[in-house]
C-alpha positions in Angstrom: -2.4 -13.6 -3.6 -1.4 -16.8 -5.3 -4.9 -17.6 -6.3 -5.5 -14.1 -7.7 -2.3 -14.3 -9.8 -3.3 -17.8 -11.1 -6.7 -16.5 -12.1 -5.1 -13.5 -13.8 -2.6 -15.7 -15.7 -5.3 -18.2 -16.8 -7.4 -15.5 -18.4 -4.4 -13.9 -20.1 -3.5 -17.3 -21.6 -7.2 -17.9 -22.6 -7.3 -14.6 -24.6 -3.8 -14.8 -25.8 -2.8 -11.5 -24.3 0.0 -10.5 -21.9 -0.7 -9.9 -18.2 1.2 -6.7 -18.5 1.0 -4.6 -21.7 3.1 -1.5 -22.4 1.6 1.2 -24.6 3.8 3.9 -26.0 2.0 7.3 -25.5 4.6 9.5 -27.2 8.1 10.8 -26.5 9.5 13.1 -23.9 11.7 16.2 -24.5 14.8 14.0 -24.9 13.1 11.8 -27.5 12.6 8.8 -25.1 9.4 6.8 -25.2 6.8 7.6 -22.6 5.0 4.3 -21.9 1.8 3.4 -20.1 2.0 0.0 -18.3 -1.4 -1.8 -18.2 -2.3 -4.9 -16.1 -4.9 -7.4 -17.2 -7.7 -7.7 -14.6 -9.6 -11.0 -15.0 -13.4 -11.3 -14.7 -14.9 -12.6 -11.5 -17.3 -11.7 -8.7 -16.8 -10.1 -5.3 -18.5 -8.5 -2.3 -18.5 -4.8 -2.9 -18.7 -2.2 -0.1 -18.7 -2.5 3.6 -20.7 -4.4 6.2 -22.9 -2.6 8.7 -20.3 -3.6 11.4 -17.4 -2.1 9.4 -19.4 1.1 8.7 -20.1 1.5 12.4 -16.4 1.0 13.3 -15.2 3.6 10.8 -18.1 6.0 11.7 -16.7 6.1 15.2 -13.3 7.1 13.9 -14.6 9.8 11.4 -13.8 13.3 12.5 -16.4 15.3 10.5 -19.9 15.0 8.9 -18.4 14.8 5.4 -16.4 11.7 6.3 -19.4 10.1 8.0 -21.6 10.7 5.0 -19.1 9.0 2.7 -18.8 6.0 5.0 -22.6 5.7 5.1 -22.5 5.4 1.3 -20.2 2.3 1.5 -23.2 0.0 2.3 -24.9 -2.3 2.0 -22.2 -4.8 1.0 -23.5 -6.6 -2.1 -22.4 -9.2 -4.7 -21.1 -7.8 -8.0 -19.9 -9.7 -11.1 -17.3 -8.2 -13.5 -18.3 -10.2 -16.6 -15.3 -9.5 -18.8 -11.5 -8.9 -18.5 -10.1 -5.4 -18.9 -6.8 -3.6 -18.6 -6.1 -1.2 -15.7 -3.1 1.1 -15.3 -0.3 -0.4 -13.3 0.3 3.1 -11.9 -1.6 6.3 -11.6 -1.2 8.5 -14.7 2.0 10.4 -14.3 3.1 14.0 -15.2 5.1 12.6 -18.1 2.2 10.6 -19.5 -0.1 13.7 -19.2 2.4 15.8 -21.2 2.9 13.1 -23.8 -0.8 13.0 -24.6 -1.9 16.6 -24.1 1.3 18.4 -25.0 0.9 20.6 -21.9 2.6 20.5 -18.5 0.5 19.8 -15.4 -0.1 22.6 -13.0 1.7 21.1 -10.1 5.4 20.0 -10.0 5.7 20.0 -13.8 9.4 19.0 -13.8 9.0 15.8 -11.8 7.9 13.3 -14.5 7.4 10.3 -12.2 4.9 12.1 -9.9 1.2 11.3 -10.5 -0.6 14.1 -12.3 -2.4 16.2 -9.8 -5.1 19.0 -9.7 -7.0 17.3 -12.5 -10.6 18.5 -12.9 -13.0 15.9 -14.2 -13.6 17.8 -17.4 -9.8 17.9 -18.0 -9.7 14.1 -17.5 -12.4 13.6 -20.1 -10.6 15.8 -22.6 -7.4 13.7 -22.0 -9.3 10.5 -22.8 -10.8 12.1 -25.9 -7.4 13.1 -27.2 -5.9 9.7 -26.4 -8.7 7.7 -28.0 -8.5 9.9 -31.2 -4.7 9.3 -31.5 -2.7 6.6 -33.2 -2.1 5.1 -29.8 -5.7 3.7 -29.5 -5.4 1.2 -32.3 -5.9 -1.9 -30.1 -7.4 -0.5 -26.9 -10.1 2.0 -26.1 -9.2 4.0 -23.0 -11.6 5.1 -20.2 -11.8 5.7 -16.5 -12.5 2.5 -14.6 -16.0 2.1 -13.2 -16.3 2.1 -9.5 -16.9 -1.6 -9.4 -14.0 -2.3 -11.7 -11.7 -0.2 -9.4 -12.8 -2.0 -6.2 -12.6 -5.5 -7.8 -9.1 -4.8 -9.1 -8.0 -3.3 -5.8 -9.3 -6.1 -3.7 -7.8 -8.9 -5.9 -10.0 -11.5 -4.2 -9.8 -10.1 -0.6 -12.6 -9.1 1.7 -10.5 -7.2 4.2 -10.3 -3.5 4.8 -7.2 -3.3 2.6 -5.9 -5.8 0.0 -3.1 -6.8 2.4 -5.4 -7.5 5.4 -6.9 -5.6 8.3 -3.8 -4.3 10.0 -3.6 -0.5 9.6 0.1 -0.7 10.7 0.9 -2.3 7.4 -0.5 0.5 5.2 2.8 2.5 5.0 4.2 -0.4 2.9 1.5 0.0 0.3 0.2 3.6 0.2 1.1 7.3 0.8 -1.4 8.7 3.3 -1.3 11.3 6.0 0.7 9.1 8.2 3.8 8.7 5.9 3.4 11.1 3.0 4.8 14.3 4.5 1.8 16.1 3.0 2.7 15.5 -0.6 2.4 13.1 -3.5 5.3 10.7 -4.3 6.6 9.2 -7.6 4.5 6.2 -8.6 5.5 2.6 -7.9 7.8 3.1 -4.9 5.7 1.0 -2.5 4.4 -2.6 -2.7 1.7 -3.6 -5.2 -1.4 -5.7 -4.7 -1.7 -9.3 -5.9 -2.7 -8.2 -9.4 0.4 -6.0 -9.7 -1.2 -2.6 -9.2 0.6 0.1 -7.3 -0.6 3.1 -5.2 -4.2 2.1 -4.9 -4.3 3.6 -1.5 -3.3 7.3 -1.0 -0.9 9.3 -3.2 -3.7 10.8 -5.3 -7.4 10.3 -5.2 -8.5 8.6 -8.4 -11.5 9.6 -10.6 -13.9 6.8 -11.6 -16.3 6.8 -14.5 -19.5 6.7 -12.3 -21.7 9.5 -11.1 -22.0 9.5 -7.3 -25.2 8.7 -5.4 -24.9 7.8 -1.7 -27.8 5.3 -1.9 -26.7 3.6 -5.2 -25.6 0.3 -3.5 -29.2 -0.2 -2.4 -30.1 -0.9 -6.0 -27.9 -4.0 -5.9 -27.0 -4.1 -9.6 -25.3 -7.5 -10.1 -23.5 -7.4 -13.5 -21.0 -4.6 -14.3 -22.8 -1.8 -12.4 -22.4 1.4 -14.4 -23.4 3.8 -11.6 -26.3 6.2 -11.5 -27.7 7.6 -14.7 -26.9 11.2 -13.6 -25.9 13.1 -10.5 -24.1 16.3 -9.5 -20.9 14.6 -8.4 -18.5 11.9 -9.7 -16.9 9.1 -7.7 -13.3 9.0 -6.6 -11.5 6.1 -5.0 -8.4 5.2 -3.0 -7.9 8.3 -0.8 -4.9 10.6 -1.1 -1.6 11.7 0.6 -3.7 14.0 2.8 -6.3 11.4 4.0 -6.1 9.3 7.2 -5.8 5.5 6.9 -9.5 4.9 7.5 -10.4 6.9 4.3 -7.8 5.0 2.2 -9.6 1.6 2.2 -10.8 -0.8 -0.6 -14.4 0.0 0.1 -14.2 3.8 0.8 -16.0 6.1 -1.6 -15.3 9.8 -2.2 -16.9 12.3 -4.6 -16.4 15.7 -6.3 -18.0 17.9 -8.9 -17.1 18.4 -12.5 -15.3 21.7 -11.9 -13.5 21.2 -8.6 -9.7 21.6 -9.0 -8.2 19.9 -6.0 -4.4 19.4 -5.5 -4.7 15.7 -4.4 -6.8 14.5 -7.4 -5.5 12.4 -10.3 -6.7 9.2 -12.1 -5.8 5.8 -13.4 -6.6 4.5 -16.9 -8.7 1.5 -17.8 -9.0 -0.1 -21.3 -11.4 -2.7 -22.7 -10.0 -5.6 -24.7 -10.8 -5.4 -28.5 -14.4 -6.4 -29.2 -13.4 -8.8 -31.9 -11.2 -10.7 -29.5 -14.1 -10.9 -27.0 -16.6 -12.1 -29.6 -14.2 -14.8 -30.9 -14.2 -16.3 -27.4 -17.9 -16.1 -26.7 -18.7 -19.6 -27.7 -15.5 -21.2 -26.3 -15.1 -22.6 -22.8 -13.6 -20.3 -20.2 -10.2 -21.2 -18.7 -10.0 -23.8 -16.0 -8.1 -22.1 -13.2 
């Protein structure tokens, strides 16, 4: 954890940007600012996915064909490089943030502003991003869904274990809302412990859309630098599991998927944002930070 934070702080200093950046999305009904907290994720490389041994272990625990199929898609484990820094939402997008951007209330629990937005179809997420990026808010950052590789890199924060806190399933209730502690519902964001980069609710609560199309054999292509996912497919990737998933489906490497039109109660998302291109270009010929 200490090394991850040092790496994060060194890159923030190098680019002259804060580790945590607050973006004002709008105002609520009382005229108070609705902010989006973003965390700087430094570049780096990691081992993405699960080993054959880990897949076999969780295959044995899987209760149905659908779960086994998803676990199969976690391999092979392969090296990936994230070549540039980016911002990622400190929390899952909340009901209040959704309303501040779209002007509409979410379909589920619309009066609890701190809950993650739920029942979000993929096409609705894309419309949210279009509205946000066409607004005055997007003067410095361009918002997007994180790629699957960005999500897992940020989630792991330098770790290779099942979860960013280790391999002990008994510790999961300290970090995520899953079927063992959620009571069958989502909870307000940020109530549990974060990972080393300062990101909350990576496991459970709501399942998070990623930018990538989903293909079960995609990892066998072994794309090294900033893998973008398949060119096309029928489904899209989701990560992190949800309040209704068991612990073994709420891991750093676990992959889920859904179609463009599915409208599931446990689905939400987390925002990513690239640093301004001019800032990146200005540093291209400079030496990287020594951390």
